[in-house]
Chimera marker file (.cmm) of the C-alpha trace (Angstrom):
<marker_set name="trace">
<marker id="1" x="119.826" y="109.137" z="98.069" r="1" g="1" b="0" radius="0.5"/>
<marker id="2" x="117.708" y="107.030" z="100.414" r="1" g="1" b="0" radius="0.5"/>
<marker id="3" x="113.942" y="107.181" z="100.667" r="1" g="1" b="0" radius="0.5"/>
<marker id="4" x="112.627" y="109.322" z="103.504" r="1" g="1" b="0" radius="0.5"/>
<marker id="5" x="110.939" y="107.417" z="106.349" r="1" g="1" b="0" radius="0.5"/>
<marker id="6" x="108.560" y="110.381" z="106.783" r="1" g="1" b="0" radius="0.5"/>
<marker id="7" x="105.412" y="111.150" z="104.829" r="1" g="1" b="0" radius="0.5"/>
<marker id="8" x="102.840" y="113.941" z="105.109" r="1" g="1" b="0" radius="0.5"/>
<marker id="9" x="99.277" y="112.633" z="105.279" r="1" g="1" b="0" radius="0.5"/>
<marker id="10" x="98.161" y="115.531" z="103.072" r="1" g="1" b="0" radius="0.5"/>
<marker id="11" x="100.514" y="114.270" z="100.332" r="1" g="1" b="0" radius="0.5"/>
<marker id="12" x="98.814" y="110.861" z="100.102" r="1" g="1" b="0" radius="0.5"/>
<marker id="13" x="96.517" y="110.116" z="97.184" r="1" g="1" b="0" radius="0.5"/>
<marker id="14" x="93.325" y="108.459" z="98.382" r="1" g="1" b="0" radius="0.5"/>
<marker id="15" x="91.823" y="105.658" z="96.276" r="1" g="1" b="0" radius="0.5"/>
<marker id="16" x="88.065" y="105.081" z="96.493" r="1" g="1" b="0" radius="0.5"/>
<marker id="17" x="86.473" y="101.763" z="97.407" r="1" g="1" b="0" radius="0.5"/>
<marker id="18" x="82.707" y="101.325" z="97.320" r="1" g="1" b="0" radius="0.5"/>
<marker id="19" x="80.270" y="98.448" z="97.519" r="1" g="1" b="0" radius="0.5"/>
<marker id="20" x="76.522" y="98.899" z="97.392" r="1" g="1" b="0" radius="0.5"/>
<marker id="21" x="74.837" y="101.593" z="99.440" r="1" g="1" b="0" radius="0.5"/>
<marker id="22" x="76.491" y="100.778" z="102.813" r="1" g="1" b="0" radius="0.5"/>
<marker id="23" x="80.226" y="100.748" z="102.084" r="1" g="1" b="0" radius="0.5"/>
<marker id="24" x="82.239" y="103.717" z="100.893" r="1" g="1" b="0" radius="0.5"/>
<marker id="25" x="85.770" y="104.773" z="101.785" r="1" g="1" b="0" radius="0.5"/>
<marker id="26" x="88.849" y="106.362" z="100.303" r="1" g="1" b="0" radius="0.5"/>
<marker id="27" x="92.216" y="105.104" z="101.486" r="1" g="1" b="0" radius="0.5"/>
<marker id="28" x="95.956" y="105.303" z="100.988" r="1" g="1" b="0" radius="0.5"/>
<marker id="29" x="98.706" y="102.972" z="102.190" r="1" g="1" b="0" radius="0.5"/>
<marker id="30" x="101.191" y="104.481" z="104.630" r="1" g="1" b="0" radius="0.5"/>
<marker id="31" x="103.459" y="101.732" z="105.990" r="1" g="1" b="0" radius="0.5"/>
<marker id="32" x="104.148" y="99.536" z="102.940" r="1" g="1" b="0" radius="0.5"/>
<marker id="33" x="105.333" y="102.372" z="100.642" r="1" g="1" b="0" radius="0.5"/>
<marker id="34" x="107.805" y="103.372" z="103.361" r="1" g="1" b="0" radius="0.5"/>
<marker id="35" x="109.221" y="99.827" z="103.563" r="1" g="1" b="0" radius="0.5"/>
<marker id="36" x="107.285" y="98.208" z="106.438" r="1" g="1" b="0" radius="0.5"/>
<marker id="37" x="106.601" y="94.496" z="105.980" r="1" g="1" b="0" radius="0.5"/>
<marker id="38" x="105.270" y="93.478" z="109.401" r="1" g="1" b="0" radius="0.5"/>
<marker id="39" x="103.232" y="96.600" z="110.159" r="1" g="1" b="0" radius="0.5"/>
<marker id="40" x="100.251" y="97.777" z="108.150" r="1" g="1" b="0" radius="0.5"/>
<marker id="41" x="98.925" y="101.321" z="108.189" r="1" g="1" b="0" radius="0.5"/>
<marker id="42" x="96.607" y="103.227" z="105.931" r="1" g="1" b="0" radius="0.5"/>
<marker id="43" x="94.779" y="106.517" z="105.972" r="1" g="1" b="0" radius="0.5"/>
<marker id="44" x="91.023" y="105.966" z="105.688" r="1" g="1" b="0" radius="0.5"/>
<marker id="45" x="88.281" y="108.514" z="105.042" r="1" g="1" b="0" radius="0.5"/>
<marker id="46" x="84.640" y="107.400" z="105.337" r="1" g="1" b="0" radius="0.5"/>
<marker id="47" x="81.709" y="109.607" z="104.252" r="1" g="1" b="0" radius="0.5"/>
<marker id="48" x="78.863" y="110.260" z="106.717" r="1" g="1" b="0" radius="0.5"/>
<marker id="49" x="76.525" y="107.300" z="107.148" r="1" g="1" b="0" radius="0.5"/>
<marker id="50" x="78.936" y="104.794" z="105.574" r="1" g="1" b="0" radius="0.5"/>
<marker id="51" x="81.358" y="102.083" z="106.715" r="1" g="1" b="0" radius="0.5"/>
<marker id="52" x="84.614" y="101.088" z="105.036" r="1" g="1" b="0" radius="0.5"/>
<marker id="53" x="84.300" y="97.316" z="105.626" r="1" g="1" b="0" radius="0.5"/>
<marker id="54" x="81.779" y="94.792" z="106.929" r="1" g="1" b="0" radius="0.5"/>
<marker id="55" x="81.663" y="93.885" z="110.633" r="1" g="1" b="0" radius="0.5"/>
<marker id="56" x="84.529" y="91.382" z="111.031" r="1" g="1" b="0" radius="0.5"/>
<marker id="57" x="87.146" y="89.878" z="113.316" r="1" g="1" b="0" radius="0.5"/>
<marker id="58" x="90.686" y="88.685" z="112.618" r="1" g="1" b="0" radius="0.5"/>
<marker id="59" x="92.016" y="85.511" z="114.209" r="1" g="1" b="0" radius="0.5"/>
<marker id="60" x="95.684" y="86.453" z="113.633" r="1" g="1" b="0" radius="0.5"/>
<marker id="61" x="95.893" y="90.258" z="113.446" r="1" g="1" b="0" radius="0.5"/>
<marker id="62" x="95.388" y="93.072" z="115.916" r="1" g="1" b="0" radius="0.5"/>
<marker id="63" x="94.098" y="96.416" z="114.636" r="1" g="1" b="0" radius="0.5"/>
<marker id="64" x="94.207" y="99.935" z="116.033" r="1" g="1" b="0" radius="0.5"/>
<marker id="65" x="92.377" y="103.018" z="114.788" r="1" g="1" b="0" radius="0.5"/>
<marker id="66" x="93.649" y="106.550" z="115.480" r="1" g="1" b="0" radius="0.5"/>
<marker id="67" x="90.801" y="108.991" z="114.870" r="1" g="1" b="0" radius="0.5"/>
<marker id="68" x="92.053" y="112.160" z="113.169" r="1" g="1" b="0" radius="0.5"/>
<marker id="69" x="88.785" y="114.001" z="112.465" r="1" g="1" b="0" radius="0.5"/>
<marker id="70" x="85.055" y="113.509" z="112.277" r="1" g="1" b="0" radius="0.5"/>
<marker id="71" x="82.820" y="111.388" z="114.461" r="1" g="1" b="0" radius="0.5"/>
<marker id="72" x="81.601" y="107.850" z="114.280" r="1" g="1" b="0" radius="0.5"/>
<marker id="73" x="80.882" y="104.696" z="116.133" r="1" g="1" b="0" radius="0.5"/>
<marker id="74" x="82.879" y="101.556" z="116.613" r="1" g="1" b="0" radius="0.5"/>
<marker id="75" x="80.854" y="98.364" z="116.634" r="1" g="1" b="0" radius="0.5"/>
<marker id="76" x="82.914" y="96.072" z="118.847" r="1" g="1" b="0" radius="0.5"/>
<marker id="77" x="81.543" y="92.662" z="119.709" r="1" g="1" b="0" radius="0.5"/>
<marker id="78" x="78.029" y="93.175" z="121.077" r="1" g="1" b="0" radius="0.5"/>
<marker id="79" x="78.667" y="96.834" z="121.998" r="1" g="1" b="0" radius="0.5"/>
<marker id="80" x="78.837" y="100.190" z="120.243" r="1" g="1" b="0" radius="0.5"/>
<marker id="81" x="81.286" y="102.946" z="121.237" r="1" g="1" b="0" radius="0.5"/>
<marker id="82" x="81.345" y="106.583" z="120.120" r="1" g="1" b="0" radius="0.5"/>
<marker id="83" x="84.634" y="107.705" z="118.526" r="1" g="1" b="0" radius="0.5"/>
<marker id="84" x="85.861" y="111.180" z="117.619" r="1" g="1" b="0" radius="0.5"/>
<marker id="85" x="89.034" y="113.102" z="116.847" r="1" g="1" b="0" radius="0.5"/>
<marker id="86" x="91.778" y="112.465" z="119.396" r="1" g="1" b="0" radius="0.5"/>
<marker id="87" x="90.557" y="108.973" z="120.322" r="1" g="1" b="0" radius="0.5"/>
<marker id="88" x="92.198" y="105.591" z="119.728" r="1" g="1" b="0" radius="0.5"/>
<marker id="89" x="90.380" y="102.247" z="119.430" r="1" g="1" b="0" radius="0.5"/>
<marker id="90" x="92.142" y="98.884" z="119.760" r="1" g="1" b="0" radius="0.5"/>
<marker id="91" x="90.610" y="95.707" z="118.328" r="1" g="1" b="0" radius="0.5"/>
<marker id="92" x="92.664" y="92.634" z="119.259" r="1" g="1" b="0" radius="0.5"/>
<marker id="93" x="92.615" y="89.389" z="117.321" r="1" g="1" b="0" radius="0.5"/>
<marker id="94" x="89.847" y="87.013" z="118.399" r="1" g="1" b="0" radius="0.5"/>
<marker id="95" x="86.405" y="85.784" z="117.470" r="1" g="1" b="0" radius="0.5"/>
<marker id="96" x="82.959" y="87.366" z="117.490" r="1" g="1" b="0" radius="0.5"/>
<marker id="97" x="83.760" y="89.106" z="120.791" r="1" g="1" b="0" radius="0.5"/>
<marker id="98" x="86.353" y="91.284" z="118.993" r="1" g="1" b="0" radius="0.5"/>
<marker id="99" x="84.506" y="91.753" z="115.689" r="1" g="1" b="0" radius="0.5"/>
<marker id="100" x="84.623" y="95.408" z="114.725" r="1" g="1" b="0" radius="0.5"/>
<marker id="101" x="83.442" y="98.016" z="112.254" r="1" g="1" b="0" radius="0.5"/>
<marker id="102" x="83.909" y="101.781" z="112.053" r="1" g="1" b="0" radius="0.5"/>
<marker id="103" x="80.876" y="103.775" z="110.861" r="1" g="1" b="0" radius="0.5"/>
<marker id="104" x="80.911" y="107.525" z="110.153" r="1" g="1" b="0" radius="0.5"/>
<marker id="105" x="78.009" y="109.143" z="112.017" r="1" g="1" b="0" radius="0.5"/>
<marker id="106" x="78.746" y="112.866" z="111.938" r="1" g="1" b="0" radius="0.5"/>
<marker id="107" x="78.121" y="115.517" z="109.294" r="1" g="1" b="0" radius="0.5"/>
<marker id="108" x="81.721" y="115.340" z="108.038" r="1" g="1" b="0" radius="0.5"/>
<marker id="109" x="83.819" y="112.361" z="106.899" r="1" g="1" b="0" radius="0.5"/>
<marker id="110" x="85.370" y="110.147" z="109.565" r="1" g="1" b="0" radius="0.5"/>
<marker id="111" x="89.137" y="110.224" z="108.964" r="1" g="1" b="0" radius="0.5"/>
<marker id="112" x="91.429" y="107.790" z="110.735" r="1" g="1" b="0" radius="0.5"/>
<marker id="113" x="94.631" y="105.813" z="110.489" r="1" g="1" b="0" radius="0.5"/>
<marker id="114" x="94.099" y="102.054" z="110.558" r="1" g="1" b="0" radius="0.5"/>
<marker id="115" x="97.145" y="100.209" z="111.902" r="1" g="1" b="0" radius="0.5"/>
<marker id="116" x="97.545" y="96.439" z="111.978" r="1" g="1" b="0" radius="0.5"/>
<marker id="117" x="99.970" y="93.639" z="112.500" r="1" g="1" b="0" radius="0.5"/>
<marker id="118" x="100.622" y="91.897" z="109.195" r="1" g="1" b="0" radius="0.5"/>
<marker id="119" x="100.448" y="88.242" z="110.175" r="1" g="1" b="0" radius="0.5"/>
<marker id="120" x="99.523" y="85.639" z="107.637" r="1" g="1" b="0" radius="0.5"/>
<marker id="121" x="97.773" y="83.385" z="107.255" r="1" g="1" b="0" radius="0.5"/>
<marker id="122" x="94.723" y="85.050" z="108.739" r="1" g="1" b="0" radius="0.5"/>
<marker id="123" x="91.140" y="83.915" z="109.121" r="1" g="1" b="0" radius="0.5"/>
<marker id="124" x="88.400" y="86.516" z="109.317" r="1" g="1" b="0" radius="0.5"/>
<marker id="125" x="84.883" y="85.954" z="110.649" r="1" g="1" b="0" radius="0.5"/>
<marker id="126" x="81.919" y="88.062" z="109.506" r="1" g="1" b="0" radius="0.5"/>
<marker id="127" x="79.183" y="87.685" z="112.156" r="1" g="1" b="0" radius="0.5"/>
<marker id="128" x="76.533" y="89.650" z="110.224" r="1" g="1" b="0" radius="0.5"/>
<marker id="129" x="76.717" y="87.425" z="107.134" r="1" g="1" b="0" radius="0.5"/>
<marker id="130" x="78.015" y="84.133" z="108.575" r="1" g="1" b="0" radius="0.5"/>
<marker id="131" x="81.061" y="84.161" z="106.273" r="1" g="1" b="0" radius="0.5"/>
<marker id="132" x="84.698" y="83.217" z="106.792" r="1" g="1" b="0" radius="0.5"/>
<marker id="133" x="87.619" y="84.496" z="104.711" r="1" g="1" b="0" radius="0.5"/>
<marker id="134" x="91.072" y="82.905" z="104.617" r="1" g="1" b="0" radius="0.5"/>
<marker id="135" x="94.222" y="84.644" z="103.347" r="1" g="1" b="0" radius="0.5"/>
<marker id="136" x="97.672" y="83.055" z="103.034" r="1" g="1" b="0" radius="0.5"/>
<marker id="137" x="100.751" y="84.468" z="101.350" r="1" g="1" b="0" radius="0.5"/>
<marker id="138" x="99.880" y="88.072" z="102.223" r="1" g="1" b="0" radius="0.5"/>
<marker id="139" x="98.025" y="89.423" z="105.222" r="1" g="1" b="0" radius="0.5"/>
<marker id="140" x="94.784" y="91.412" z="104.907" r="1" g="1" b="0" radius="0.5"/>
<marker id="141" x="95.745" y="94.788" z="103.500" r="1" g="1" b="0" radius="0.5"/>
<marker id="142" x="98.881" y="93.280" z="101.976" r="1" g="1" b="0" radius="0.5"/>
<marker id="143" x="99.924" y="92.672" z="98.378" r="1" g="1" b="0" radius="0.5"/>
<marker id="144" x="97.103" y="90.690" z="96.742" r="1" g="1" b="0" radius="0.5"/>
<marker id="145" x="99.500" y="89.407" z="94.064" r="1" g="1" b="0" radius="0.5"/>
<marker id="146" x="101.422" y="87.555" z="96.801" r="1" g="1" b="0" radius="0.5"/>
<marker id="147" x="98.354" y="85.618" z="98.022" r="1" g="1" b="0" radius="0.5"/>
<marker id="148" x="98.485" y="81.856" z="97.580" r="1" g="1" b="0" radius="0.5"/>
<marker id="149" x="95.058" y="81.422" z="99.158" r="1" g="1" b="0" radius="0.5"/>
<marker id="150" x="92.180" y="83.918" z="99.187" r="1" g="1" b="0" radius="0.5"/>
<marker id="151" x="88.818" y="82.277" z="99.810" r="1" g="1" b="0" radius="0.5"/>
<marker id="152" x="85.514" y="83.396" z="101.310" r="1" g="1" b="0" radius="0.5"/>
<marker id="153" x="82.635" y="81.071" z="102.104" r="1" g="1" b="0" radius="0.5"/>
<marker id="154" x="79.658" y="80.705" z="104.392" r="1" g="1" b="0" radius="0.5"/>
<marker id="155" x="80.210" y="78.684" z="107.548" r="1" g="1" b="0" radius="0.5"/>
<marker id="156" x="77.194" y="76.580" z="106.625" r="1" g="1" b="0" radius="0.5"/>
<marker id="157" x="79.036" y="75.335" z="103.510" r="1" g="1" b="0" radius="0.5"/>
<marker id="158" x="81.779" y="73.663" z="105.571" r="1" g="1" b="0" radius="0.5"/>
<marker id="159" x="82.361" y="69.944" z="105.074" r="1" g="1" b="0" radius="0.5"/>
<marker id="160" x="83.801" y="67.307" z="107.389" r="1" g="1" b="0" radius="0.5"/>
<marker id="161" x="87.586" y="67.073" z="107.413" r="1" g="1" b="0" radius="0.5"/>
<marker id="162" x="87.444" y="63.563" z="105.854" r="1" g="1" b="0" radius="0.5"/>
<marker id="163" x="84.818" y="64.425" z="103.248" r="1" g="1" b="0" radius="0.5"/>
<marker id="164" x="85.966" y="63.256" z="99.791" r="1" g="1" b="0" radius="0.5"/>
<marker id="165" x="89.142" y="61.572" z="101.083" r="1" g="1" b="0" radius="0.5"/>
<link id1="1" id2="2" r="1" g="1" b="0" radius="0.2"/>
<link id1="2" id2="3" r="1" g="1" b="0" radius="0.2"/>
<link id1="3" id2="4" r="1" g="1" b="0" radius="0.2"/>
<link id1="4" id2="5" r="1" g="1" b="0" radius="0.2"/>
<link id1="5" id2="6" r="1" g="1" b="0" radius="0.2"/>
<link id1="6" id2="7" r="1" g="1" b="0" radius="0.2"/>
<link id1="7" id2="8" r="1" g="1" b="0" radius="0.2"/>
<link id1="8" id2="9" r="1" g="1" b="0" radius="0.2"/>
<link id1="9" id2="10" r="1" g="1" b="0" radius="0.2"/>
<link id1="10" id2="11" r="1" g="1" b="0" radius="0.2"/>
<link id1="11" id2="12" r="1" g="1" b="0" radius="0.2"/>
<link id1="12" id2="13" r="1" g="1" b="0" radius="0.2"/>
<link id1="13" id2="14" r="1" g="1" b="0" radius="0.2"/>
<link id1="14" id2="15" r="1" g="1" b="0" radius="0.2"/>
<link id1="15" id2="16" r="1" g="1" b="0" radius="0.2"/>
<link id1="16" id2="17" r="1" g="1" b="0" radius="0.2"/>
<link id1="17" id2="18" r="1" g="1" b="0" radius="0.2"/>
<link id1="18" id2="19" r="1" g="1" b="0" radius="0.2"/>
<link id1="19" id2="20" r="1" g="1" b="0" radius="0.2"/>
<link id1="20" id2="21" r="1" g="1" b="0" radius="0.2"/>
<link id1="21" id2="22" r="1" g="1" b="0" radius="0.2"/>
<link id1="22" id2="23" r="1" g="1" b="0" radius="0.2"/>
<link id1="23" id2="24" r="1" g="1" b="0" radius="0.2"/>
<link id1="24" id2="25" r="1" g="1" b="0" radius="0.2"/>
<link id1="25" id2="26" r="1" g="1" b="0" radius="0.2"/>
<link id1="26" id2="27" r="1" g="1" b="0" radius="0.2"/>
<link id1="27" id2="28" r="1" g="1" b="0" radius="0.2"/>
<link id1="28" id2="29" r="1" g="1" b="0" radius="0.2"/>
<link id1="29" id2="30" r="1" g="1" b="0" radius="0.2"/>
<link id1="30" id2="31" r="1" g="1" b="0" radius="0.2"/>
<link id1="31" id2="32" r="1" g="1" b="0" radius="0.2"/>
<link id1="32" id2="33" r="1" g="1" b="0" radius="0.2"/>
<link id1="33" id2="34" r="1" g="1" b="0" radius="0.2"/>
<link id1="34" id2="35" r="1" g="1" b="0" radius="0.2"/>
<link id1="35" id2="36" r="1" g="1" b="0" radius="0.2"/>
<link id1="36" id2="37" r="1" g="1" b="0" radius="0.2"/>
<link id1="37" id2="38" r="1" g="1" b="0" radius="0.2"/>
<link id1="38" id2="39" r="1" g="1" b="0" radius="0.2"/>
<link id1="39" id2="40" r="1" g="1" b="0" radius="0.2"/>
<link id1="40" id2="41" r="1" g="1" b="0" radius="0.2"/>
<link id1="41" id2="42" r="1" g="1" b="0" radius="0.2"/>
<link id1="42" id2="43" r="1" g="1" b="0" radius="0.2"/>
<link id1="43" id2="44" r="1" g="1" b="0" radius="0.2"/>
<link id1="44" id2="45" r="1" g="1" b="0" radius="0.2"/>
<link id1="45" id2="46" r="1" g="1" b="0" radius="0.2"/>
<link id1="46" id2="47" r="1" g="1" b="0" radius="0.2"/>
<link id1="47" id2="48" r="1" g="1" b="0" radius="0.2"/>
<link id1="48" id2="49" r="1" g="1" b="0" radius="0.2"/>
<link id1="49" id2="50" r="1" g="1" b="0" radius="0.2"/>
<link id1="50" id2="51" r="1" g="1" b="0" radius="0.2"/>
<link id1="51" id2="52" r="1" g="1" b="0" radius="0.2"/>
<link id1="52" id2="53" r="1" g="1" b="0" radius="0.2"/>
<link id1="53" id2="54" r="1" g="1" b="0" radius="0.2"/>
<link id1="54" id2="55" r="1" g="1" b="0" radius="0.2"/>
<link id1="55" id2="56" r="1" g="1" b="0" radius="0.2"/>
<link id1="56" id2="57" r="1" g="1" b="0" radius="0.2"/>
<link id1="57" id2="58" r="1" g="1" b="0" radius="0.2"/>
<link id1="58" id2="59" r="1" g="1" b="0" radius="0.2"/>
<link id1="59" id2="60" r="1" g="1" b="0" radius="0.2"/>
<link id1="60" id2="61" r="1" g="1" b="0" radius="0.2"/>
<link id1="61" id2="62" r="1" g="1" b="0" radius="0.2"/>
<link id1="62" id2="63" r="1" g="1" b="0" radius="0.2"/>
<link id1="63" id2="64" r="1" g="1" b="0" radius="0.2"/>
<link id1="64" id2="65" r="1" g="1" b="0" radius="0.2"/>
<link id1="65" id2="66" r="1" g="1" b="0" radius="0.2"/>
<link id1="66" id2="67" r="1" g="1" b="0" radius="0.2"/>
<link id1="67" id2="68" r="1" g="1" b="0" radius="0.2"/>
<link id1="68" id2="69" r="1" g="1" b="0" radius="0.2"/>
<link id1="69" id2="70" r="1" g="1" b="0" radius="0.2"/>
<link id1="70" id2="71" r="1" g="1" b="0" radius="0.2"/>
<link id1="71" id2="72" r="1" g="1" b="0" radius="0.2"/>
<link id1="72" id2="73" r="1" g="1" b="0" radius="0.2"/>
<link id1="73" id2="74" r="1" g="1" b="0" radius="0.2"/>
<link id1="74" id2="75" r="1" g="1" b="0" radius="0.2"/>
<link id1="75" id2="76" r="1" g="1" b="0" radius="0.2"/>
<link id1="76" id2="77" r="1" g="1" b="0" radius="0.2"/>
<link id1="77" id2="78" r="1" g="1" b="0" radius="0.2"/>
<link id1="78" id2="79" r="1" g="1" b="0" radius="0.2"/>
<link id1="79" id2="80" r="1" g="1" b="0" radius="0.2"/>
<link id1="80" id2="81" r="1" g="1" b="0" radius="0.2"/>
<link id1="81" id2="82" r="1" g="1" b="0" radius="0.2"/>
<link id1="82" id2="83" r="1" g="1" b="0" radius="0.2"/>
<link id1="83" id2="84" r="1" g="1" b="0" radius="0.2"/>
<link id1="84" id2="85" r="1" g="1" b="0" radius="0.2"/>
<link id1="85" id2="86" r="1" g="1" b="0" radius="0.2"/>
<link id1="86" id2="87" r="1" g="1" b="0" radius="0.2"/>
<link id1="87" id2="88" r="1" g="1" b="0" radius="0.2"/>
<link id1="88" id2="89" r="1" g="1" b="0" radius="0.2"/>
<link id1="89" id2="90" r="1" g="1" b="0" radius="0.2"/>
<link id1="90" id2="91" r="1" g="1" b="0" radius="0.2"/>
<link id1="91" id2="92" r="1" g="1" b="0" radius="0.2"/>
<link id1="92" id2="93" r="1" g="1" b="0" radius="0.2"/>
<link id1="93" id2="94" r="1" g="1" b="0" radius="0.2"/>
<link id1="94" id2="95" r="1" g="1" b="0" radius="0.2"/>
<link id1="95" id2="96" r="1" g="1" b="0" radius="0.2"/>
<link id1="96" id2="97" r="1" g="1" b="0" radius="0.2"/>
<link id1="97" id2="98" r="1" g="1" b="0" radius="0.2"/>
<link id1="98" id2="99" r="1" g="1" b="0" radius="0.2"/>
<link id1="99" id2="100" r="1" g="1" b="0" radius="0.2"/>
<link id1="100" id2="101" r="1" g="1" b="0" radius="0.2"/>
<link id1="101" id2="102" r="1" g="1" b="0" radius="0.2"/>
<link id1="102" id2="103" r="1" g="1" b="0" radius="0.2"/>
<link id1="103" id2="104" r="1" g="1" b="0" radius="0.2"/>
<link id1="104" id2="105" r="1" g="1" b="0" radius="0.2"/>
<link id1="105" id2="106" r="1" g="1" b="0" radius="0.2"/>
<link id1="106" id2="107" r="1" g="1" b="0" radius="0.2"/>
<link id1="107" id2="108" r="1" g="1" b="0" radius="0.2"/>
<link id1="108" id2="109" r="1" g="1" b="0" radius="0.2"/>
<link id1="109" id2="110" r="1" g="1" b="0" radius="0.2"/>
<link id1="110" id2="111" r="1" g="1" b="0" radius="0.2"/>
<link id1="111" id2="112" r="1" g="1" b="0" radius="0.2"/>
<link id1="112" id2="113" r="1" g="1" b="0" radius="0.2"/>
<link id1="113" id2="114" r="1" g="1" b="0" radius="0.2"/>
<link id1="114" id2="115" r="1" g="1" b="0" radius="0.2"/>
<link id1="115" id2="116" r="1" g="1" b="0" radius="0.2"/>
<link id1="116" id2="117" r="1" g="1" b="0" radius="0.2"/>
<link id1="117" id2="118" r="1" g="1" b="0" radius="0.2"/>
<link id1="118" id2="119" r="1" g="1" b="0" radius="0.2"/>
<link id1="119" id2="120" r="1" g="1" b="0" radius="0.2"/>
<link id1="120" id2="121" r="1" g="1" b="0" radius="0.2"/>
<link id1="121" id2="122" r="1" g="1" b="0" radius="0.2"/>
<link id1="122" id2="123" r="1" g="1" b="0" radius="0.2"/>
<link id1="123" id2="124" r="1" g="1" b="0" radius="0.2"/>
<link id1="124" id2="125" r="1" g="1" b="0" radius="0.2"/>
<link id1="125" id2="126" r="1" g="1" b="0" radius="0.2"/>
<link id1="126" id2="127" r="1" g="1" b="0" radius="0.2"/>
<link id1="127" id2="128" r="1" g="1" b="0" radius="0.2"/>
<link id1="128" id2="129" r="1" g="1" b="0" radius="0.2"/>
<link id1="129" id2="130" r="1" g="1" b="0" radius="0.2"/>
<link id1="130" id2="131" r="1" g="1" b="0" radius="0.2"/>
<link id1="131" id2="132" r="1" g="1" b="0" radius="0.2"/>
<link id1="132" id2="133" r="1" g="1" b="0" radius="0.2"/>
<link id1="133" id2="134" r="1" g="1" b="0" radius="0.2"/>
<link id1="134" id2="135" r="1" g="1" b="0" radius="0.2"/>
<link id1="135" id2="136" r="1" g="1" b="0" radius="0.2"/>
<link id1="136" id2="137" r="1" g="1" b="0" radius="0.2"/>
<link id1="137" id2="138" r="1" g="1" b="0" radius="0.2"/>
<link id1="138" id2="139" r="1" g="1" b="0" radius="0.2"/>
<link id1="139" id2="140" r="1" g="1" b="0" radius="0.2"/>
<link id1="140" id2="141" r="1" g="1" b="0" radius="0.2"/>
<link id1="141" id2="142" r="1" g="1" b="0" radius="0.2"/>
<link id1="142" id2="143" r="1" g="1" b="0" radius="0.2"/>
<link id1="143" id2="144" r="1" g="1" b="0" radius="0.2"/>
<link id1="144" id2="145" r="1" g="1" b="0" radius="0.2"/>
<link id1="145" id2="146" r="1" g="1" b="0" radius="0.2"/>
<link id1="146" id2="147" r="1" g="1" b="0" radius="0.2"/>
<link id1="147" id2="148" r="1" g="1" b="0" radius="0.2"/>
<link id1="148" id2="149" r="1" g="1" b="0" radius="0.2"/>
<link id1="149" id2="150" r="1" g="1" b="0" radius="0.2"/>
<link id1="150" id2="151" r="1" g="1" b="0" radius="0.2"/>
<link id1="151" id2="152" r="1" g="1" b="0" radius="0.2"/>
<link id1="152" id2="153" r="1" g="1" b="0" radius="0.2"/>
<link id1="153" id2="154" r="1" g="1" b="0" radius="0.2"/>
<link id1="154" id2="155" r="1" g="1" b="0" radius="0.2"/>
<link id1="155" id2="156" r="1" g="1" b="0" radius="0.2"/>
<link id1="156" id2="157" r="1" g="1" b="0" radius="0.2"/>
<link id1="157" id2="158" r="1" g="1" b="0" radius="0.2"/>
<link id1="158" id2="159" r="1" g="1" b="0" radius="0.2"/>
<link id1="159" id2="160" r="1" g="1" b="0" radius="0.2"/>
<link id1="160" id2="161" r="1" g="1" b="0" radius="0.2"/>
<link id1="161" id2="162" r="1" g="1" b="0" radius="0.2"/>
<link id1="162" id2="163" r="1" g="1" b="0" radius="0.2"/>
<link id1="163" id2="164" r="1" g="1" b="0" radius="0.2"/>
<link id1="164" id2="165" r="1" g="1" b="0" radius="0.2"/>
</marker_set>
């Protein structure tokens, strides 16, 4: 018998992820367990007043957020946009102008499906903290065990290309 290509969102088991007072989310993979290798999708639920991830941009991957329930705001570049159930937000690959972050602002959790291309390597910029992250071997959201490179550093720590050669 083959695996079904269909899954009920209510059947997914959410796994919590927290960091400090600002970041809190529960999530479950959708696409990878059903066999997708070039498309990422996960169900995300963010409690009121929290964000799932820091404000960031991807240089190689596009992301799309389908809002299922709750209310929030999308930080996108220098702007902020209200989001609510029935809305879709698209955040293309780019630099600081496409940096993004979803924040739950209502009284109930913000629940959405995060969909992304799964290109690797990818470079992510974090405008709020001045960091860069590089992943190779598995795209962001992919299998961490497959990563050959996973490094985060502050832009100010960069050295000249010929340094040490």
